[in-house]
N, C-alpha and C positions, 0 to 999 in steps of 0.2 A: 600417502594417506589411504593405503590399501584396506578395503572393508568398510570405509566409511561412505554414506550417501549424504545428499544434501539435507534430510530431515534430521538424521541423527547429528550431523554436525551444527545444525540451528539448536538443537535441543542441547547438545554439549557446549554451546557457547561459542564455539569456533567459528562460526559463520552469522552473519546478522544479515537481516533482511532491511530492505529502504521501504517496507509498507509504512506509510504514516497513517492513513484511515480508510476506513471502507465505507462510503455513503449511502450504499444501498443500491437498489436497480436504476437502469438508465431511464429517468423521467425528467419533465422539465425543472421541476423544483430542485433534484438532486444536482442537474446541469449547472443551473444557476448559482448554487451552494459550492460547487468545485469551482466555477469560476469566480467567485467572490473570494474563495480562499487563496486560489493562485494569484489574482491581482493583489492581494494584501501583501504578498512577499513574506507571509509569516508561516508558510507550510515548510514542513521538513520531512522528507521521503516523498513516497508516491501516495496519490490519491487513485483511489479504485472505486470505479463504478461497475456493478454486477449485470450480467444478463446481456452484455454487447453482441 
């Protein structure tokens, strides 16, 4: 796969990410929200909290 980088592979559909949701900055409300989502066993992919 010469000449391909991760960005172009995602754009081409050859590579998929495991990103599920970006919850925003790290704060008490978003941590509680992330914890509730994880405990519900209904999340697919990764949850991201920004600014850590």
